[in-house]
Steps between C-alpha positions, in 0.01 A plus 500: 500500500142407414436856383809489278386165361155647421661797324721271297204274417299806395789612278526150347124491443510841332790395276318178408189703420703740284673205332163343417376832366814538287454144372146589396630810318769291333240251373289786363804644322579156354142474369523846346832415335343184354204700367737754343706224338182338363384837364840554333475156339152578367619838370790334315260244350266779392791696351602190302142454383481866393825468310374188327172670409687802362702265281182333376342839430806601298476180295129558444569855381756369251256228386227762460729726296602204281134410449416857400788502252386165357144634469627810317704280266200277429281802425762637261527161326118486475494844334775399257316178416176692440683749276661216300164320475329818377775551241473136390119523468536819298751331270261205452216742415721678245596166343131405476417830333793463262399147405137607443614787281687265269 
């Protein structure tokens, strides 16, 4: 009977040891799951940030294109103004010459 009790106690001890080992594995798995969830959260935040930055880049490209078009328009207006000024100065010179000739 004592031998049977020792065998049963040994079996119980082994099962308790295995249960403790399994509990340790379970805790490790829980920690890994938490780390994976945290990493997924960070990845989603980074994806949102990237999307936001892409939107800002698109707006900046549009703003740049608009600025270039405005610059081209201003240069064209400057050329037209200079042409009109030159024509006006030439007309003044002709009027001066005409008035001196009279």
